[in-house]
C-alpha positions as CSV (number, residue, x, y, z in Angstrom):
1,M,-80.4,73.8,-164.0
2,K,-79.4,76.5,-166.6
3,R,-81.9,78.8,-168.1
4,R,-81.8,79.7,-171.7
5,S,-78.7,81.7,-172.5
6,G,-78.2,84.1,-175.4
7,T,-77.0,87.5,-176.3
8,M,-79.0,90.7,-175.5
9,M,-77.6,92.5,-178.5
10,P,-80.7,92.0,-180.8
11,G,-82.9,93.7,-178.3
12,I,-80.5,96.5,-177.8
13,L,-80.2,97.0,-181.6
14,A,-84.0,97.0,-181.9
15,L,-84.3,99.7,-179.3
16,A,-81.6,101.7,-181.0
17,A,-83.4,101.4,-184.4
18,I,-86.6,102.7,-182.8
19,A,-84.7,105.5,-181.1
20,I,-82.9,106.5,-184.3
21,L,-86.2,106.6,-186.3
22,V,-88.1,108.7,-183.8
23,G,-85.1,110.7,-182.6
24,G,-83.9,111.4,-186.1
25,A,-87.3,112.9,-186.9
26,F,-87.0,115.3,-183.9
27,V,-83.4,116.1,-184.8
28,G,-84.6,117.3,-188.2
29,L,-87.3,119.4,-186.6
30,V,-84.9,120.9,-184.0
31,V,-82.3,121.7,-186.7
32,E,-84.9,123.4,-188.8
33,A,-86.2,125.3,-185.9
34,G,-82.7,126.4,-185.0
35,R,-82.0,127.5,-188.7
36,D,-85.2,129.6,-188.8
37,I,-86.1,130.5,-185.2
38,S,-88.1,133.5,-186.2
39,G,-90.1,131.6,-188.8
40,A,-90.8,128.7,-186.3
41,T,-91.9,131.1,-183.5
42,G,-93.8,133.3,-185.9
43,A,-95.8,130.3,-187.1
44,F,-97.6,130.3,-183.7
45,D,-100.2,132.6,-185.1
46,T,-104.0,132.7,-185.4
47,Y,-103.9,130.0,-188.1
48,L,-102.2,127.5,-185.9
49,L,-104.5,128.4,-183.0
50,R,-107.5,127.8,-185.3
51,V,-106.2,124.5,-186.6
52,A,-105.4,123.3,-183.0
53,R,-108.8,124.3,-181.8
54,F,-110.5,122.5,-184.7
55,T,-108.4,119.4,-184.0
56,L,-109.6,119.2,-180.5
57,W,-113.1,120.2,-181.3
58,Q,-113.6,117.5,-184.0
59,A,-112.0,114.9,-181.8
60,A,-114.3,115.8,-178.9
61,L,-117.4,115.7,-181.1
62,S,-116.3,112.5,-182.8
63,T,-115.8,110.9,-179.4
64,L,-119.3,112.0,-178.3
65,V,-121.1,110.8,-181.4
66,S,-119.2,107.4,-181.1
67,I,-119.5,106.8,-177.3
68,V,-123.1,107.7,-176.6
69,P,-124.6,105.4,-179.3
70,A,-122.1,102.7,-178.4
71,I,-123.4,102.5,-174.9
72,L,-126.9,102.0,-176.1
73,V,-125.9,99.4,-178.7
74,A,-123.7,97.5,-176.3
75,R,-126.4,97.4,-173.6
76,A,-129.0,96.2,-176.2
77,L,-126.6,93.5,-177.4
78,A,-125.9,92.4,-173.8
79,R,-129.6,92.2,-173.0
80,R,-130.2,90.0,-176.1
81,P,-127.4,87.4,-176.1
82,H,-129.3,84.8,-178.2
83,F,-131.2,86.7,-180.9
84,F,-130.8,85.6,-184.6
85,G,-128.1,87.5,-186.3
86,R,-126.1,88.6,-183.3
87,R,-123.0,86.9,-184.6
88,I,-123.4,88.7,-187.9
89,V,-123.7,92.1,-186.2
90,L,-120.6,91.5,-184.1
91,A,-118.7,90.2,-187.1
92,L,-119.7,93.3,-189.1
93,F,-118.5,95.5,-186.2
94,A,-115.1,94.0,-186.5
95,V,-114.7,94.9,-190.2
96,P,-114.1,98.7,-189.8
97,L,-111.0,98.0,-187.8
98,A,-109.5,96.3,-191.0
99,L,-110.5,98.9,-193.6
100,P,-108.0,101.6,-194.6
101,A,-109.2,105.1,-193.8
102,I,-109.0,106.2,-197.4
103,V,-111.4,103.4,-198.4
104,V,-113.8,104.4,-195.7
105,A,-113.6,108.1,-196.8
106,L,-114.5,106.9,-200.3
107,G,-117.4,104.9,-199.0
108,V,-118.8,107.9,-197.1
109,L,-118.6,109.9,-200.3
110,A,-120.1,107.2,-202.4
111,L,-123.0,107.1,-200.0
112,L,-123.5,110.7,-199.0
113,G,-121.4,112.7,-201.5
114,R,-122.8,115.2,-204.0
115,A,-123.3,112.3,-206.5
116,G,-123.6,109.6,-203.8
117,L,-126.2,106.8,-203.7
118,L,-128.4,108.8,-201.3
119,A,-128.0,112.2,-203.0
120,E,-131.3,112.1,-204.9
121,P,-133.4,110.9,-201.9
122,L,-131.8,113.5,-199.7
123,T,-132.5,116.2,-202.3
124,A,-136.1,115.2,-202.5
125,L,-136.3,115.1,-198.7
126,T,-134.7,118.5,-198.1
127,G,-136.1,120.3,-201.2
128,A,-132.7,121.6,-202.2
129,R,-129.8,120.1,-204.1
130,W,-127.8,117.9,-201.7
131,P,-124.4,119.6,-201.4
132,G,-122.5,116.5,-200.2
133,I,-121.1,115.7,-196.8
134,Y,-117.9,117.5,-196.4
135,G,-116.3,119.4,-193.6
136,L,-117.0,118.7,-190.0
137,S,-120.1,116.6,-190.7
138,G,-118.2,114.3,-193.1
139,I,-115.4,113.9,-190.6
140,L,-117.8,113.0,-187.8
141,V,-119.6,110.4,-189.9
142,A,-116.4,108.7,-190.9
143,H,-114.9,108.8,-187.4
144,A,-118.2,107.3,-186.0
145,F,-118.0,104.6,-188.6
146,F,-114.6,103.5,-187.3
147,N,-115.1,104.1,-183.6
148,L,-118.7,103.3,-182.8
149,P,-118.2,99.5,-183.5
150,L,-114.9,99.6,-181.6
151,A,-116.5,101.3,-178.5
152,T,-119.5,99.0,-178.7
153,R,-117.3,95.9,-178.6
154,L,-115.3,97.3,-175.6
155,F,-118.4,98.2,-173.7
156,L,-119.9,94.8,-174.4
157,Q,-116.8,93.2,-173.0
158,A,-117.2,95.4,-169.9
159,L,-120.8,94.3,-169.5
160,D,-119.8,90.6,-169.8
161,T,-117.7,91.1,-166.6
162,V,-120.7,91.6,-164.4
163,P,-120.8,88.5,-162.0
164,N,-123.7,86.1,-162.2
165,D,-124.6,86.7,-158.6
166,R,-125.4,90.4,-159.4
167,W,-127.9,89.3,-162.1
168,R,-129.5,86.8,-159.7
169,L,-129.8,89.5,-157.0
170,A,-131.3,92.0,-159.4
171,S,-133.8,89.4,-160.5
172,Q,-134.7,88.5,-156.9
173,L,-135.2,92.2,-156.1
174,G,-137.4,92.7,-159.1
175,F,-135.3,95.3,-160.7
176,G,-136.8,96.9,-163.8
177,P,-134.8,98.2,-166.8
178,L,-133.9,101.6,-165.2
179,A,-132.9,100.1,-161.8
180,T,-130.9,97.4,-163.6
181,F,-129.0,100.0,-165.6
182,R,-128.4,102.2,-162.6
183,F,-127.2,99.6,-160.1
184,V,-125.8,96.8,-162.3
185,E,-124.8,98.0,-165.8
186,W,-123.8,101.6,-165.2
187,P,-121.1,100.9,-162.6
188,V,-119.1,98.7,-165.1
189,L,-119.8,101.0,-168.0
190,R,-118.7,104.0,-166.0
191,A,-115.4,102.2,-165.0
192,S,-114.6,101.6,-168.7
193,L,-115.9,104.9,-170.0
194,A,-112.8,107.0,-169.5
195,G,-110.6,104.4,-171.1
196,V,-112.8,103.9,-174.1
197,A,-113.4,107.6,-174.6
198,G,-109.7,108.3,-174.2
199,L,-108.8,105.7,-176.9
200,V,-111.4,107.1,-179.3
201,F,-110.3,110.7,-178.6
202,M,-106.6,109.8,-179.3
203,L,-107.5,108.1,-182.6
204,C,-109.5,111.2,-183.7
205,V,-106.7,113.6,-182.6
206,T,-104.2,111.7,-184.8
207,S,-106.6,111.2,-187.7
208,F,-105.0,112.2,-191.0
209,T,-106.6,110.5,-194.0
210,I,-110.2,111.1,-193.0
211,V,-109.7,114.8,-192.6
212,L,-107.6,115.1,-195.8
213,I,-110.3,113.5,-197.9
214,L,-113.4,114.8,-196.2
215,G,-112.2,118.1,-194.5
216,G,-113.4,120.2,-197.3
217,G,-111.2,123.3,-196.9
218,P,-109.1,125.4,-194.5
219,R,-111.9,125.6,-192.0
220,A,-111.9,121.9,-191.5
221,T,-108.1,121.2,-191.2
222,T,-106.4,119.3,-188.4
223,L,-102.8,119.6,-187.3
224,E,-101.7,116.5,-189.2
225,V,-103.2,117.7,-192.5
226,A,-101.7,121.1,-191.9
227,I,-98.3,119.5,-191.5
228,Y,-98.7,117.7,-194.8
229,Q,-99.9,120.9,-196.6
230,A,-97.0,122.9,-195.1
231,L,-94.4,120.5,-196.5
232,R,-95.9,119.3,-199.8
233,F,-97.8,122.3,-201.0
234,D,-96.4,125.4,-199.3
235,F,-93.0,124.0,-198.5
236,D,-92.8,126.0,-195.3
237,P,-90.6,123.8,-192.9
238,A,-90.7,126.4,-190.2
239,R,-94.5,126.3,-190.0
240,A,-94.4,122.5,-190.1
241,V,-92.1,122.5,-187.1
242,A,-94.5,124.6,-185.1
243,L,-97.4,122.4,-186.1
244,V,-95.5,119.2,-185.2
245,A,-94.7,120.7,-181.8
246,V,-98.3,121.3,-181.0
247,Q,-99.4,117.9,-182.4
248,V,-96.9,116.0,-180.2
249,V,-98.0,117.9,-177.1
250,L,-101.7,117.1,-177.8
251,T,-100.9,113.4,-178.6
252,L,-98.8,113.0,-175.6
253,A,-101.5,114.4,-173.4
254,A,-104.1,112.1,-174.9
255,V,-101.8,109.0,-174.5
256,L,-101.0,109.8,-170.9
257,A,-104.7,110.3,-170.1
258,L,-105.5,107.1,-171.9
259,R,-102.9,105.2,-169.9
260,R,-104.2,106.5,-166.7
261,A,-107.8,105.7,-167.6
262,G,-106.8,102.4,-169.1
263,G,-105.2,101.2,-165.9
264,D,-108.6,101.4,-164.1
265,L,-110.2,99.7,-167.1
266,A,-107.8,96.8,-166.9
267,A,-108.3,96.3,-163.2
268,D,-112.1,96.2,-163.5
269,A,-111.9,93.8,-166.5
270,T,-110.8,91.0,-164.2
271,I,-114.1,91.0,-162.3
272,G,-116.4,88.1,-162.7
273,M,-116.7,85.4,-165.3
274,A,-118.9,84.7,-168.3
275,A,-122.1,86.2,-167.1
276,R,-125.5,84.6,-167.7
277,R,-127.9,87.4,-167.4
278,P,-131.6,86.7,-167.8
279,E,-132.9,87.8,-171.2
280,P,-135.9,90.3,-170.8
281,R,-139.2,89.2,-172.2
282,G,-141.9,91.1,-174.0
283,W,-142.2,92.8,-177.3
284,A,-141.7,96.3,-176.0
285,G,-138.3,95.4,-174.7
286,R,-137.4,93.6,-177.9
287,I,-138.3,96.6,-180.0
288,A,-136.5,99.0,-177.6
289,D,-133.3,96.9,-178.0
290,G,-133.8,96.2,-181.6
291,I,-133.9,99.8,-182.7
292,P,-130.3,100.8,-181.6
293,I,-128.9,97.5,-182.9
294,G,-130.7,97.9,-186.2
295,L,-129.7,101.5,-186.7
296,A,-126.1,100.7,-185.8
297,F,-126.1,97.8,-188.2
298,L,-127.3,100.0,-191.0
299,F,-124.9,102.8,-190.1
300,V,-121.9,100.5,-190.4
301,A,-123.2,98.4,-193.3
302,A,-124.2,101.3,-195.6
303,P,-120.7,102.7,-196.3
304,M,-119.4,99.2,-196.9
305,A,-122.2,98.5,-199.3
306,A,-121.5,101.8,-201.0
307,I,-117.8,100.8,-201.4
308,V,-118.8,97.6,-203.1
309,I,-121.5,99.1,-205.3
310,S,-119.4,102.1,-206.5
311,G,-116.4,99.8,-206.9
312,L,-118.3,97.3,-209.1
313,R,-119.6,100.2,-211.2
314,A,-116.0,101.0,-212.1
315,D,-114.3,99.4,-215.1
316,L,-112.5,96.8,-213.1
317,A,-111.3,94.9,-216.2
318,R,-109.6,98.0,-217.4
319,L,-108.1,98.8,-214.0
320,A,-106.9,95.2,-213.7
321,G,-104.9,95.8,-216.9
322,D,-103.7,99.3,-216.0
323,P,-99.9,99.3,-215.7
324,A,-100.1,102.0,-213.0
325,V,-102.4,99.9,-210.9
326,H,-100.2,96.9,-211.4
327,A,-97.1,98.8,-210.3
328,A,-98.9,100.4,-207.3
329,A,-100.3,97.0,-206.2
330,M,-96.9,95.4,-206.4
331,T,-95.2,98.3,-204.6
332,S,-97.8,98.2,-201.8
333,L,-97.4,94.4,-201.4
334,Q,-93.7,94.6,-201.4
335,L,-93.4,97.5,-199.0
336,S,-96.0,96.2,-196.6
337,A,-94.4,92.7,-196.6
338,L,-91.0,94.3,-195.8
339,A,-92.5,96.4,-193.1
340,A,-94.2,93.3,-191.6
341,C,-90.9,91.4,-191.6
342,G,-89.3,94.4,-189.9
343,T,-92.0,94.4,-187.3
344,L,-91.5,90.7,-186.5
345,L,-87.7,91.2,-186.3
346,L,-88.1,94.1,-183.9
347,A,-90.8,92.3,-181.8
348,V,-89.0,89.0,-181.4
349,S,-85.7,90.8,-180.5
350,L,-87.4,92.9,-177.9
351,V,-89.4,90.0,-176.4
352,R,-86.5,87.6,-176.3
353,T,-84.1,90.1,-174.7
354,R,-86.7,91.2,-172.1
355,Q,-87.1,87.5,-171.1
356,L,-83.4,87.1,-170.8
357,L,-83.1,90.2,-168.6
358,E,-86.0,89.0,-166.5
359,A,-84.4,85.5,-166.0
360,A,-81.0,87.1,-165.2
361,R,-82.2,89.4,-162.4
362,R,-83.7,86.5,-160.4
363,G,-86.4,88.3,-158.5
364,R,-84.8,91.7,-158.2
365,P,-86.6,94.8,-159.4
366,A,-86.6,95.3,-163.2
367,G,-83.9,97.6,-164.4
368,F,-84.1,100.4,-167.0
369,L,-83.2,98.2,-169.9
370,E,-85.8,95.6,-169.1
371,R,-88.5,98.2,-168.7
372,A,-87.4,99.8,-172.0
373,M,-87.7,96.4,-173.7
374,D,-91.2,96.0,-172.2
375,T,-92.8,99.4,-172.7
376,G,-90.4,101.3,-175.0
377,A,-92.1,100.3,-178.2
378,G,-95.4,101.7,-176.8
379,F,-94.0,105.3,-176.9
380,V,-94.1,105.3,-180.7
381,L,-97.9,105.7,-180.3
382,V,-97.1,109.2,-178.9
383,V,-95.6,110.2,-182.3
384,P,-98.0,109.8,-185.2
385,P,-96.5,108.6,-188.5
386,I,-97.0,111.9,-190.2
387,V,-94.9,113.6,-187.5
388,V,-92.0,111.1,-188.0
389,G,-92.3,111.4,-191.7
390,A,-92.3,115.2,-191.5
391,G,-89.1,115.2,-189.3
392,W,-87.3,113.0,-191.7
393,F,-88.6,114.9,-194.7
394,I,-87.1,118.1,-193.3
395,L,-83.8,116.3,-192.3
396,L,-83.3,114.5,-195.6
397,R,-84.1,117.4,-197.9
398,Q,-80.6,118.6,-197.4
399,S,-79.2,115.4,-199.0
400,G,-80.8,116.0,-202.4
401,N,-83.9,114.2,-203.8
402,V,-85.8,113.4,-200.7
403,L,-88.5,111.6,-202.7
404,A,-86.0,109.0,-203.8
405,L,-86.0,107.7,-200.2
406,A,-89.8,107.0,-200.2
407,A,-89.5,103.2,-200.0
408,P,-87.1,102.9,-197.0
409,M,-89.0,105.6,-195.1
410,V,-92.4,103.9,-195.7
411,V,-91.0,100.5,-194.6
412,S,-89.2,101.8,-191.6
413,V,-92.1,104.0,-190.2
414,N,-94.7,101.3,-190.8
415,A,-92.6,98.6,-189.2
416,V,-92.2,100.6,-186.0
417,M,-95.8,101.8,-185.9
418,A,-97.1,98.2,-186.1
419,L,-94.8,97.1,-183.3
420,P,-97.0,97.7,-180.3
421,F,-99.8,95.5,-181.8
422,A,-97.3,92.8,-182.8
423,L,-95.9,92.7,-179.2
424,R,-99.4,92.1,-177.8
425,V,-99.6,88.9,-179.9
426,I,-96.1,87.6,-179.7
427,R,-95.0,88.3,-176.1
428,P,-97.7,86.1,-174.3
429,A,-96.9,83.1,-176.5
430,Y,-93.2,83.5,-176.2
431,D,-93.3,83.9,-172.4
432,A,-95.6,80.8,-172.1
433,A,-93.3,78.7,-174.3
434,T,-90.3,79.9,-172.2
435,A,-91.9,79.1,-168.9
436,R,-93.0,75.7,-170.1
437,Y,-90.1,74.3,-172.0
438,D,-86.9,76.1,-170.8
439,R,-86.0,73.6,-168.1
440,L,-86.9,70.6,-170.3
441,S,-84.8,72.0,-173.2
442,A,-81.9,72.6,-170.9
443,S,-82.1,69.0,-169.5
444,L,-82.1,67.6,-173.1
445,G,-79.3,69.8,-174.2
446,L,-81.4,71.6,-176.8
447,G,-80.2,74.9,-177.9
448,G,-79.6,77.1,-180.9
449,W,-81.1,75.9,-184.2
450,A,-82.2,72.6,-182.7
451,R,-84.4,74.3,-180.1
452,L,-85.7,76.8,-182.7
453,R,-86.7,73.9,-185.0
454,L,-88.2,71.5,-182.4
455,V,-89.6,73.7,-179.7
456,D,-89.9,77.4,-180.5
457,W,-91.1,77.3,-184.1
458,P,-94.0,74.9,-183.6
459,L,-95.2,77.1,-180.6
460,M,-94.6,80.5,-182.2
461,R,-95.6,80.1,-185.8
462,R,-99.2,80.9,-185.2
463,P,-98.7,84.2,-183.2
464,L,-95.9,85.1,-185.7
465,G,-98.3,84.5,-188.6
466,T,-101.0,86.6,-186.9
467,A,-98.6,89.5,-186.2
468,F,-97.2,89.4,-189.7
469,A,-100.6,89.5,-191.4
470,F,-101.9,92.2,-189.1
471,A,-98.7,94.4,-189.6
472,M,-98.9,93.9,-193.3
473,A,-102.6,95.0,-193.4
474,L,-101.8,98.1,-191.4
475,S,-99.0,99.0,-193.7
476,L,-100.9,98.2,-196.9
477,G,-103.6,100.8,-196.2
478,D,-101.4,103.5,-194.7
479,L,-101.3,106.9,-196.4
480,G,-99.5,109.0,-193.8
481,V,-95.8,108.6,-194.8
482,I,-96.3,107.9,-198.5
483,A,-98.4,111.1,-198.8
484,L,-95.2,113.0,-197.9
485,F,-92.6,110.9,-199.8
486,G,-94.7,109.5,-202.7
487,S,-94.1,110.5,-206.3
488,D,-94.7,109.2,-209.8
489,A,-91.8,106.9,-209.3
490,V,-93.0,105.3,-206.0
491,Q,-96.8,104.9,-205.7
492,T,-98.8,102.6,-203.4
493,L,-102.4,101.8,-203.9
494,P,-103.5,104.5,-201.3
495,Y,-101.3,107.1,-203.0
496,L,-102.6,106.2,-206.5
497,L,-106.2,106.3,-205.1
498,L,-105.6,109.8,-203.8
499,A,-104.0,110.9,-207.1
500,R,-107.0,109.6,-209.1
501,M,-109.3,111.4,-206.7
502,G,-107.3,114.6,-207.2
503,S,-107.7,114.3,-210.9
504,Y,-111.5,113.8,-210.6
505,R,-111.3,110.2,-211.9
506,T,-113.8,109.1,-209.3
507,A,-114.8,105.9,-211.0
508,D,-111.2,104.7,-211.0
509,A,-110.8,105.7,-207.4
510,A,-113.8,103.7,-206.4
511,G,-112.5,100.6,-208.2
512,I,-109.0,101.0,-206.6
513,A,-110.7,101.4,-203.2
514,L,-112.6,98.1,-203.7
515,M,-109.3,96.3,-204.6
516,L,-107.5,97.8,-201.6
517,A,-110.4,96.9,-199.3
518,V,-110.4,93.3,-200.6
519,L,-106.6,92.9,-200.1
520,T,-106.7,94.3,-196.6
521,L,-109.7,92.2,-195.5
522,M,-107.9,89.1,-196.8
523,L,-104.9,89.9,-194.7
524,M,-107.0,90.5,-191.6
525,L,-108.9,87.2,-192.2
526,A,-105.5,85.5,-192.4
527,A,-104.5,87.1,-189.1
528,E,-107.7,85.9,-187.5
529,W,-107.2,82.4,-189.0
530,F,-103.7,82.2,-187.7
531,G,-104.8,83.4,-184.3
532,R,-107.6,80.8,-184.0
533,R,-105.7,77.8,-185.2
534,R,-104.3,75.5,-182.5
535,T,-100.7,74.6,-182.3
């Protein structure tokens, strides 16, 4: 009986598009380096060394202040699976993943800035005028806001893999809290620690918006921010090339370490089933577990509340009628929708071609092309958006007005950067549909449009909707590429927000941040709704 037939050209074209986007950026960088070799090599100076050192230092500290509390919070949540409000806490911990980084930076400033909600209490507490949270301290707080909830959820998943028989054995042996942690909980936490820490470290190494807003000066500048400054303010392409080279090396090292650690994490995640651990009794244990949960809840909820409060204080009615806000909102929605469509087109092409190649080899080892279809998209994580944008900025500046190409560059880069996440959603559903209905469709003579309408679309519309909403949300809040290519002619909501902050119109910035947060959360809720609905 015949398997599904079809051309492999869409997948090949998708891989070619990714290669052109990433490769073109490096071509621009190499050409610039060849044009000004002395300038590029001379840029490896004490400034670059200081920026690279701070990039690693802030990433290491951010990882530490995120991981250590996350272990305590995850253990407390695992010990109290039935307390009132647990679902609210876990739902709250999912929100930071949806918020754009620039909105979070505004929330931290609205809470702990020089004129923030807590400025007067902190002034009274310290006895000196509160200077605001900038520099390394602001970066650490914002990174912890993002990564502590993420690490907590990952550690909690690891604790849920402890088999039931271990809990029964620990109970029979009369293990106390310390013995339980040492012999039951710590082994699974230790197995996942490297993977979670590597993920958080990689996210902090490639952080751009948080450092741009909260860095507070040259002493608190990372490589990505230095690349942006070298191109948009100093217009020093040679220095940008040197900074990009160091950034790519650091990111590649972080990704390789994460993959190596993540392999162990994935293997251990298959242990056990839904664990039913006994809930400790006694008020002392409840208080000991309630403290880290309560503090983490306040830490995550406070910046969100500050975003809402400061946003509502703005003149939202005036902003809603502001032509600049209208234009930026429409531009953001259009570009993010186009980027999401591009993500779906690339993802479906890669997934379908990979499945065709797998069926054609009939049990033989996978070839290079099939492996490229399977894992090639993941390599875009090695190259941050600001690096791709910097390469194309340098390459296209020879063609004239590089800022006129802002829209296609934003769409292209964001479409490719969201691809690894879309593949995680689409590929399992597509493979399951293929395995289940290929033979039946072939026996009924279904193919082409008829198969798409009757078989594939009903099964794939939910994961496609999830991937579309998620990719659109990621693109909507992105500042990396538009920060390089944006201008008065092409402005997105994040770019307009940054411009209003730069002109000290903080009330307008707070109102725009609230609008952006609401739009992004609506898209993430739509993605979750699509993912939960049954076909």
